[in-house]
DOKOL-981557 format. One record per residue: residue in one letter; x, y, z of N, C-alpha, C in turn. Coordinates in steps of 0.02 Angstrom, whole numbers, plus 50000, padded with zeros to 5 digits. Each point is the difference from the previous one (the first is absolute). Example, Ala and Ser with C-alpha at 12.3 -4.5 7.8 and 13.67 -1.06 7.14 Angstrom:
# residues 2
a506604971650390499555005950000500455006050000
s499825005349964500425005950003499615005550037
//
This chain:
# residues 403
m514655181250838500194995949943499704993050005
k500034997150062499714993450010499255000149987
k499675005550023499275000549989499845000449926
l500405003849963499895000649927500094993249967
l500534996350020500124993449971499424995450015
f499745000350062499434995850020499395001549957
l499875006549989499435002049960500074997749928
l500615000249973500124997749932499884992549995
i500214996250050499894992850000499264998450002
i499635003550044499284998850006499655001849935
t500205005649970499695002149937500114994949945
c500624997549995500164995049949499624993650013
a499964998050064499644993850017499265000749983
s499715005850017499295001149985499884999849925
g500465003249962499934999849927500024993049974
a500444995850028500044993049978499364996350014
i499705001350059499374996750018499455001849951
f499945006649988499455002249958500104998549926
s500624998349981500124998549930499964992649984
q499834995850051499944992949988499474998749946
e500184995649954499544998449946499524994550022
i499345001449995499494995150017499594998749937
v499954993849979499604998149942499544994450023
q499355001049991499544995150027499394999049955
w499604995350021499384997949968499565005949983
r499795000749937499525005049977500235007250011
g500665001049997500255006849998500205002950067
e500215006249998500295003450058499574999650062
n499345000649992499545000050057499544993950001
r500184994849961499614993849997499285001249977
d499895005249960499325001949981499894999849924
g500494997549962499924999549927500105006549963
i500225005350035500125006549968500755000749987
y500185001249936500705001049981500085007349979
n500415003650038500065007349990500515001749946
e499814998449939500425001549942499625004449951
t500375004049964499705004449949500374998949934
g499765003249948500324999349934499874993349968
l499424997050016499844993449973499535000749940
l500024995049956499545000049942499285000550024
q499635004549969499305000850017499554995649955
e500284997949944499674995149957500534995249974
w499814993849990500474995049974499884999049925
p500534998549964499914998349929499644993349993
s499774998649941499684993549987500484994450017
g499774995250039500444994650021500355001350066
g499925006050028500295001550064500675003449997
p500295001750057500655003550001500564995349980
e500595002849990500584996149977500274995650057
m500104993649985500334995650048500755001049996
l500315001350058500735001050002500374993550005
w499764995550043500304993450007499544995550041
h500154993549998499654995350044500494995050027
f499874997650060500424995050033499574993950014
d500234994249978499614993850006500344995250049
g499664994650014500294994950043499865000950074
l499485003950017499835001150070499584994350029
g499744995849957499584994550025499325002450024
d499704996150045499325001650023499995005650051
g499455003750000499905005150051499725006549973
h499825004450046499745006549980500285005650044
a500644999650015500345005650033500085005749950
s499925006150024500135005949958500745001850003
a500185005349966500695002550001500095005050057
a500594999950030500205005250048500595003649967
v499915006349983500485003649958500355005450041
t500664999450005500415005050034500385004149948
k500425004450025500395004349954500494996049957
d500254994450028500514996349963499794993149978
r499474997150030499824993149983499254999049999
i499814994249973499314997849999499984993150032
y499554999150048499954993750037499314996949990
t499994993549993499364996450002500154992850021
c499484996050005500074993150025499704995149951
g500224993850005499744994749958500014993450036
t499774994849966499984993250028500224995049947
l500454995650018500244994949954500104993650040
n499684994549977500054993550033499815000550074
g499505004150015499755000650068500415004550045
n500545003049975500415004550040499895007249980
g499925004450049499935007149987500675003449997
f500055005049956500645003649994499865007449986
v500505004150015499995007149985500525001249946
v499835004149950500495002149950500095007550002
a500615002249988500155007149992500235001149929
l499695004849967500155001649930500285007049996
s500425001249949500215006849986499425003849970
q500085006549992499475004149969499904998249927
q500474996349971499934997749931499754992849996
g499834997050058499724993349999500514994350002
e500615001550020500524994850004500024997250072
l500064993450006500014996850065500635002050038
q499895002550062500565001950044500144994550051
w499494997450031500074994350045499324996650009
k500044993850026499404995950012500124996150064
t499525000350047500074996550064499374996050015
v500084993650013499454995750023499905001150075
y499385001250021499885001350071499644994250035
g499704995349961499674994350033499414997549960
k499644995450030499424996949968499465005249987
e499694999349941499455004649983499384996149980
w499455003449998499334997049994499884997049931
m499844993449999499844996749937499374995850006
e499605001250052499424995850014499385002149961
s499925006349987499455002749961500185007249981
w499835002149939500205006649976500755000850013
e500394995949967500704998950017500425006449996
g500515000050044500525005049993500035005350054
v500545003949998500115005350048499445005149996
r499805002750057499415004350004500155007350016
t500575001450028500125006750026500605003449967
t500015006650006500505004349969500535001950051
p500645000249981500535002050047499885007050027
l500175000950064500015006650033500735002150006
i500165006049975500685002550003500035005650052
y500464999450047500125005350049500755001050006
a500255005649976500725001549999500374994449963
d500464996650034500404994949965499744993050012
k499394999350025499724993450015499364998849959
l499874993549988499404997849964499644995050046
y499335000750003499594995750044499454996649960
l499844993950020499484996249965499734994650047
m499344998749995499724994450037499704994949951
s500194993750009499754994749956499304998150019
a499684995949957499334997650014499994995150059
y500594997750021500044995650058500245003750063
g499985006649999500155003950059500735000950015
l500444999149951500715001150010500175007249980
i500205004050049500235006849986500754999949988
t500205002949944500715000249981500225007249993
c500585001550030500325006549991500654998849962
m500095003549945500604999349958500375006749994
n500644999549984500385005749977499795001349928
r499715005849986499725001249933500545001049947
n500625001150022500545001149952500284993649971
n499984994650040500304993749976499564993950011
g499425000750033499544994450010500184995650058
e500505001750039500194995950058499455000250053
i499814994250026499484999650052500305002250066
i499695005050032500235002750064499674996450058
w499344999249997499644996150051499354997449971
q499754994650032499354997249982499624998250064
v499355000949999499574998150056499394996349972
d499894993950024499404996149982499465001650051
v499535004349982499515002350050499494994750017
l499904995049956499544994650017500304995650055
k500644998649995500334995850050500165003850063
e500285006049993500255003650059499455003650039
y499455001749966499485003950034499314996849996
g499974993649982499364996450001499505002549949
g500255002649944499545002449948499654994349965
r499445001749968499604995049963499975002149927
n500164995349956499945001649929499274999849980
i499875002549941499315000749976499924996549933
v499394999649975499834995649944500455000849940
w500145006249980500405001349940500695002750016
g500234999050061500675002150018500035007350022
i500415001450050500075006850024500215004649943
t499665005749996500145004849946500005006950032
e500595002350021500065006350035500605003949975
n499885005649968500545004549981500205004050062
l500604998850024500225002650064500065007750001
v499965002750061500065007250008500475001450059
i500385005549995500475002150052499825007050024
h500065001150066499945006750028500555000750052
n500425005049991500595001050044500414993650001
d500104997050059500424994050004499604993649998
k499355000449987499564994250007499754997449932
l500064993449993499724996449943499394996250026
y499415001449972499384997250026499774993949961
c499664995550036499774993849969499384997550035
t499484998149962499404997050027500104992450001
v500204997350057500164993050007499374995649999
g499465002650031499374996250000499964994750053
g500435000250051499964995250055499525002450054
t499864995650047499555001950055500365003950054
e500634998450012500405003650049500375005849967
h500334998649945500345005249960499595001049937
n499595005149999499575001249942500325004949951
v500265005550027500375005049961500655001450038
i500555000349964500645001350032500385005649965
a500485002850036500475004849972500694997450014
l500414999349947500684997650006500495005749988
n500594999550029500535004749986500224999049927
k499995005249961500144999349928500724998049986
d500455001250048500714998649989500214992950018
n499664997050050500204993350022499444995050007
g499375002049989499444995450004499764998350069
k500285003350052499794998650069499325003250015
l499634996850044499335002450018500035006550039
i499615005049978499935006350037499365000050040
w499444998449968499384999150037499564994849967
t499524997550037499524995249975499325001750028
s499484998549962499315001250022499574994049984
k499544998450045499524994749988499465002049950
g499955006649988499485002449955499334997450022
n499634997049954499384996650019500044992549985
g500614997649987500114992949994499804996849934
e499825004149951499784997249936500604998549954
e499884995649951500514998749950500115006249956
s500585000249967500125005549953499554999449940
a499985005249958499505000249947500275002649934
y500654998649986500325001949937500105007649994
c499905003650055500035007349997500725002650001
s500145004849958500635003750003499865006450039
p500255000550061499805005350047500325006749984
t499855004850043500305006649992500105003150069
v500445004950004500095004050061499795007149983
i499525002750037499745006649987500225004950055
k500025006349983500135005350049499365004050010
h499734999750061499375003350015500115004550061
n499985006649989500105004850055500634998450040
n500554999049964500664998750030500044993350036
r499524995549987500044993350027500054995149941
y500444995050007500084995049947499594993850018
i499604997849951499544994350010500124994949945
f500104993850020500074994449954499304997349986
v499814999749936499334997849981500054993949955
t499634994850017499994993949959499314996850005
q499924994449965499384996150005500174992850017
t499614997050043500034992850012499354997049975
a499894993650013499474996249967499325003550000
n499825003250055499335003050005500015007250026
s500595003250000500055006550033500505004649967
i499875006550007500495005349987500285002050068
l500675000350005500325001350065500455006149997
g500025003850055500465005550006500424999250063
f500665000349994500474999250056500425006350006
d500195001650062500525005150009500644997149970
a500275003549950500574997349963500634999450042
d500055004050054500605000050041499974994750055
t499404998750028499944995650058499654993449986
g499614999749946499614994049985499334999650034
e499815005250037499355000050033499444999949947
l499524995350009499424999949955499535005750019
l499925004649953499595005950013499274998949984
w499864996549945499314998949980499964994249951
s499404997349993499854994649953499315001249971
h499934998749935499365001149967499844994049956
t499404997450006499824993949964499995001149925
q500334995449964500015000049926500064992749978
t499474997349974499994992949981499834999249926
n500244994549971499754997849936500064992449996
q499804997249944499914992749994500634996150015
y500585002449978500614996050005500525003150046
s499825005150039500485003550044500605002449961
v499875002949942500525002849957499935007650001
h500505003550027499995007350004500695002549979
a500134999749935500685000849975500195007249985
n499535004750001500165006849980500295004050059
t500455004649984500335004150051499545005750022
p499915001050066499595005650024500295006749978
l499555004849990500195006849979499785005150052
y500465004250021499855005350049500005006849965
h499515004250016499975006849971499555004350044
n500265005650023499625004850039499614996950058
g500344996050039499694997250060499544994149988
q499984997549938499564994449984500404994449967
i499744993950008500304994049971499494996649956
y500214998649938499574996449953500334993449984
i499604994849997500274993449985499484995949961
v500264995849955499574996149955500134992650008
s499474996050003500054992750000499624997349941
g500244994349975499694996949941499424995550016
y499824996049949499454995150006499355003450021
g499895006049971499365003450010499965004450061
k500505000150043499965003950061500045007549986
g500485002149961500065007049982500395004150051
g499915006649997500415004650039499635002850060
v500405001850051499735003250060500445006050017
m499695005450023500355006050020499945000750076
l500585000750033500035000650072500295006850018
k499735003250052500265006450024500354998850067
l500625002350004500384999450062499835005550049
s499994998450064499955005250051500645004149999
d499995005850031500585004449998500624996750029
d499914995950054500574996850030500174993349968
g499604997749952500134993749965499804993950038
n499695000750057499824994350042499364996549980
s499615003049956499374997049980499835002049928
i499524996449971499785001549932499244999849997
t499725003449950499295000049987499884998549927
e499544995549984499854998649930499575005649971
l500225002749941499645005449968499554997549944
w500264995649957499604997549945500304993649972
r499594996449960500224994149963499755000649928
n500394997349955499804999749929500314993649971
k499584995949969500234993549975500265000149929
d499985005749966500175000149928500744998549988
i500465003650032500704998349996500124994250048
n500124994049973500074994250045500494994949974
h500495002249959500494995349975500414997150057
k500124993549999500314996650058500725002150011
s500365001949946500725001550010500265005449954
g499575003249960500235004849950500125007050025
g499825001350064500105006650027499525005249973
f500155006250016499595005849979500455006150008
v499805005749973500375006250008499525005650018
l500265004950037499635006050017500325005949963
v499605003349959500235005849961499485005550003
d500205005850027499565005850003499324998450030
g500004996550055499384998650036499584994449971
k500274996449953499634994549968500414993550004
l499654994550014500304993450003499874996349935
y500524996849973499934996349937500224992850012
g499614995449972500184992950006499504995749963
a500094993450005499614995449959499564995550043
v499514997049965499604994850030500434993750005
d499824995450045500404994050010499984995449939
m499414998649976499924995649943499565003449949
g500275001049940499625003649949500455004849963
n499705005149970500395004849960499815007250015
t499765001350061499775006750017500505003450046
w500155006349984500445004350040499605005950026
h500135001950063499575004750035500375006350022
c499615005350010500235006250031499545001550058
i500285000650061499605001150061500245006350035
d499535003850027500175006150037500274998250069
w500595002750016500334998450064499575002050060
n499695005849997499655002650058499334996750013
t499634998549947499324997550009499934992549989
g500474997049964499944992949983499544998749942
k499765005349967499554999349944500394998249937
t499754995149962500294998449935499825005449950
l500515003349973499895005549953499894997549930
y500374994849979499874996849936500354993249998
s499764995849955500274993349989500024998849925
v500554997149976500094998949928500244992849989
s499674996549955500224993349980500485000749941
m500624997650009500515001149948500374993649984
f500324997050050500404994049992500034996650068
k500264994050002499994996150062500355003750057
s499754998850060500275003450059500724998050014
g500345003950043500694998750016500275005250047
n500665001249997500305004850046500075006949968
i500115005150043499985006949977500515004250037
i500355004549963500435005150030499865006649964
y500355005450021499875006649972500665004049996
a500065003849946500575004749992499835005249948
d500175006350013499995005449951499325000549963
g499464999950038499345001149971499694993949967
r500314994250006499744994149967499974994050047
l499504995849990499934993650033500324994649957
y500374995650030500304994349966499674993750026
c499654996549957499614994250021500274993749967
y500134994950039500274993749976499494994550013
s499664997949947499454995350008500254992850008
e499594995950030500164993050010500004996149934
s499775003149946500024996849935500625002049960
g500445004050031500645001649969500015006449960
e499515004350008500005006549966500215005550048
i500385004849975500185005950039499715006149966
a499635003950037499665005849971500215006450036
l500035005449963500135006750026499355003849997
l499765002350058499355003450004500075007050029
e499625004649971499945006650029499335000350037
p500015001250067499365000650036499675006749984
k499394999649975499625006149984499465000950052
e499585005049990499485001650050499494994450005
n499824996949944499474995050001500194993449966
t500644999349983500194993949965500774999449999
f500254994649971500714999149987500125000749925
k500525003849982500215000549931500604995449990
k499944995349953500554995549987500525003549956
c500635000150024500545003549965500524995249973
g499854993749999500474995149974499904993250033
q500214994849965499924993350026500464995249962
f500274995050035500394994849966499964993650040
r500174994649969500004993450032500714998050020
v500074997350059500654997950025500264994249958
p500605000649970500224995049950500374994050028
y500295000550060500414994650026499734997350066
g500264994350020499804997050063499424995349993
e499784997450057499454995250000499635000050067
k499454996450001499574999350059499695006750019
h499955001650064499565005250025500305007049993
h499585004749981500205007049996499825003450066
w500384998550052499845002550067500515004850028
a500595000549971500515004550025499785007349988
h500105004350050499805007049993500515003849958
l499755004949963500425004249959500445004650043
v500575002049972500465004650034500235005149949
i500065006350023500285005349958500615002950034
d500555000749962500605003150027500405003149943
n500215006250009500425003549952499714999549929
k499355001449995499645000249936500004993249964
r500014994750040499954993249973499454996250036
l499674995749963499474995850027500264992950005
f499964997150060500254993350013499404995250006
v500014994749958499454995349996500274993050013
r499744996650050500194993050014499434995449979
h500184994749963499514994849984500364993350004
g499884996450055500314993550008500755000449995
s500304996549952500724999549995500335006249970
s499625004949978500295005749964499875006750034
l500515004149999499945007050020500135004349939
m499525004449984500055004349941500045007350021
v500395003949964500105007150017499865004349938
y499555004950009499785004349945500185007250014
s500185003749947500115007250006499325003649994
i499855004050051499375003949998500155007550004
a500625001849983500195007149999499715003449939
k499815006450008499755003949944500545000749946
//
């Protein structure tokens, strides 16, 4: 009887662990792919129906983090950063100020909340990591990584959408002694630290990949792509990746033993192949066509889609060979996500387009202009429960994209 009771407890505990809700930057796998179906395949003239909008977020380009019961995003007012929680109907549930936010250039909050179970995590442009109770906004712990770990800030402020694996919250501090660290997600205490290669951080939102049953933390610093053992912090490999301003803001993508990553300012993308044990990498190819500094890219059916850094050209590249299959000039470059057979592109000029990727071109299936907000169109699009979430400065807009 005791053994049966023990097994029931373990089973329930395991179920609780595996049912934890995780909502993060660029979707479930941080790759811009939203696994939803039943979405509009073409939009009516003027775009899909707007359900509601929430204003008063102030400066910034944080995206939405959407859970089953709430919607979270961040804003800046009078130099202070804050997190807001909204109902699914757009009603304010709570608002919590977490500290000073960036107002020196390209003003406002830069990163999107990370939700893990009942906690919310965020790092400010000044290196302040905050953990909140996501139900009521109460601050649980804060760690200033610049002060506590000798981190160095960068020209346009730290911009890192945090990632969690098991009990570890990872952060690229950019110090010479503490370059990359892993903190306990529950209390903010240090688990491990690595000197890396001593470079400053590079605006990169990192990822944790699983390669042959080994977990590897992958990020970029000022001049390098780095891979660490996610459990121990051991630096496994480093690969040179430079550009004019040491800006490497796109999240690395892992697929079939390979890592693809894109840097802006003309650098473009590089494909790396991991050794079986993950201890080393080999460069396979480079292609400069997809080179947007922060708009990301998506991989669909063996093809990479993304934009040029400056201009109005969008590209399709073969994953295996690195060959550009086609390029189309349509509208100004920007960020990109994918769902249900369609690409969703949000241009820096404020247009959102629905594209069907064809064999040799893109078919435009709808387009509209973002009606609210101000300043930069830099927040990435989000899809949840057949709704499209669009952030523009002080406004968050929600559209129905259900068939």
